[in-house]
KOLSEFI-508743 format. One line per 8 residues: their letters; for each residue x, y, z of N, C-alpha, C. Coordinates in pm, whole numbers. Each point is the difference from the previous one (the first is absolute). Layout:
residues N
A	X/Y/Z/X/Y/Z/X/Y/Z | ...
END
This chain:
residues 98
MKLAAFVS	13242/2962/22620/-50/129/43/-22/88/-124 | -110/73/3/-30/97/-106/19/138/62 | 91/78/-58/43/127/59/-32/118/-89 | -63/101/58/-21/129/-66/98/98/63 | 90/56/-81/101/92/51/-30/141/-52 | -14/93/93/-19/140/-36/137/64/-14 | 24/67/-111/127/69/-23/-32/149/-9 | 56/77/94/-33/142/8/119/90/-32
DYRLNVDT	112/-57/-37/120/79/-24/58/-35/-136 | 45/101/-71/60/-27/-131/141/-55/13 | 66/23/109/138/-45/20/10/-139/62 | -105/-78/-11/-2/-134/58/111/-86/-57 | 68/-72/87/100/-97/-42/-73/-133/-20 | 2/-53/-122/-74/-123/-29/54/-122/73 | 116/12/64/54/-111/79/-96/-41/110 | -73/95/55/-98/-30/103/-103/-99/-52
LDRLNPEK	-48/24/-120/-98/-91/-59/60/-135/-34 | 129/-3/-32/66/-127/-33/4/-93/120 | 4/56/121/6/-83/120/-135/-61/37 | -105/58/-53/-133/-55/23/-22/-115/-97 | -68/-101/44/-20/-115/-87/-146/-47/3 | -92/89/-38/-141/-42/2/-34/-85/-121 | -101/-81/12/-47/-78/-114/-68/91/-102 | -58/111/48/-62/99/-88/30/138/58
LCIILVQN	45/91/-87/38/135/44/-73/103/-83 | -53/102/67/-49/117/-71/68/121/60 | 31/94/-85/63/124/43/-97/113/-31 | -35/73/105/-93/111/-12/82/128/16 | 6/79/-105/79/122/-1/-85/117/49 | 44/63/109/-72/112/60/99/112/28 | -52/118/34/80/118/29/107/19/-108 | 126/23/38/104/19/-102/39/-130/-71
GVYHATTK	-48/-112/49/24/-127/-68/-64/-7/-137 | -98/88/-27/-66/0/-130/97/31/-113 | 111/67/32/98/32/-104/63/-126/-61 | -2/-112/72/49/-126/-58/-84/-38/-122 | -128/32/2/-91/-37/-108/10/94/-119 | 63/117/19/-4/102/-105/136/45/-49 | 99/3/85/129/57/-34/93/-105/-60 | 67/39/-105/98/-90/-62/140/46/39
EKGSPSSL	80/-94/46/137/27/40/91/-30/-118 | 58/103/-59/89/-15/-116/-69/-78/-112 | -129/27/-21/-74/-65/-108/-60/-134/35 | 31/-54/118/-53/-129/42/-101/20/113 | -100/-86/8/-94/10/113/72/-28/132 | -61/37/107/54/-25/133/33/-148/16 | 110/-29/66/39/-140/23/-103/-72/86 | -75/73/77/-105/-62/81/-102/-71/-88
LQKTADFY	-31/58/-115/-101/-58/-89/47/-127/-70 | 125/-38/21/52/-123/-58/-18/-119/94 | -52/25/119/-26/-108/96/-116/-85/-51 | -8/-122/49/-115/-86/-30/-108/32/103 | -96/81/-42/-106/45/90/-113/60/-81 | -112/19/66/-109/78/-57/20/143/50 | -7/97/-90/27/139/36/-127/83/-8 | -15/86/102/-113/91/6/51/137/41
VLIDDLQT	-70/104/-46/35/136/39/-129/73/39 | 7/77/106/-116/71/52/-26/127/-83 | -118/8/-59/-36/112/-88/7/134/72 | -41/6/125/1/127/74/142/56/11 | 97/-88/27/139/45/13/59/39/-136 | -44/-66/-106/43/40/-135/-49/141/-30 | -129/21/23/-60/129/-33/57/113/86 | 32/-28/124/60/100/88/133/49/-57
RGLGNADV	70/-86/-72/129/34/-58/-11/44/-147 | -122/27/-44/-21/49/-136/13/-107/-106 | -16/-126/39/12/-113/-92/-136/-66/-19 | -11/-84/-102/-125/-70/-25/22/-137/-58 | -108/-64/-39/5/-137/-53/95/-13/-119 | 4/99/-86/83/-6/-121/149/0/33 | 38/43/120/140/6/40/52/-130/60 | -88/-95/23/32/-121/74/50/-111/-94
ADNVKVIS	101/-74/45/53/-114/-76/-111/-102/-26 | 14/-75/-108/-102/-96/-42/-27/-111/100 | 101/-38/78/-19/-113/93/-48/44/138 | -44/125/13/-50/54/127/-146/38/-16 | -84/-50/91/-143/29/-4/-29/118/93 | -74/96/-49/-41/117/79/-124/-39/81 | 5/26/133/-109/-39/88/-37/113/96 | -114/-17/66/-49/96/99/20/-56/140
YSDIVDLI	-34/81/101/10/-48/138/-88/-122/24 | -119/0/-54/-89/-116/21/57/-126/-64 | 70/16/-111/67/-116/-62/110/-54/91 | 72/89/67/105/-43/93/-61/-80/114 | -111/48/53/-68/-72/109/-40/-140/-48 | -56/-9/-118/-38/-131/-55/121/-92/-13 | 110/53/-48/121/-81/-15/49/-55/133 | 15/88/99/62/-46/125/-94/-85/85
FNEYDKTA	-130/11/-22/-92/-83/77/-40/-128/-72 | 9/-2/-134/-47/-117/-75/108/-81/-68 | 115/61/-29/101/-68/-80/129/-35/75 | 34/76/102/133/-14/64/-12/-23/149 | 87/-88/51/0/-36/143/70/104/86 | 106/58/-52/85/92/76/20/128/-79 | 31/108/74/36/126/-63/129/50/62 | 76/77/-78/123/60/49/9/140/-60
WL	66/88/72/23/136/-48/148/20/-16 | 45/27/-123/142/16/-27/29/141/-44
END
């Protein structure tokens, strides 16, 4: 299974993702989940970004919070709504909202 997981909360417990076992995982950071891509916890990136996955962050939600491309971690790709549609219809079999 190829899974695209939307993360909308900064307080996400990564244990939820550990229970999933897809052959391919992408994490799309939206709403307050975008802080995973930008905020450093005690000098370290979010533990979520240490997962084995492809990471994406929605540009609209970044800009709404006064953030931009320069604020995003190197392993996270900034995308638009149309990019999300392409991902979930062309690359992944299932989607989940966490």
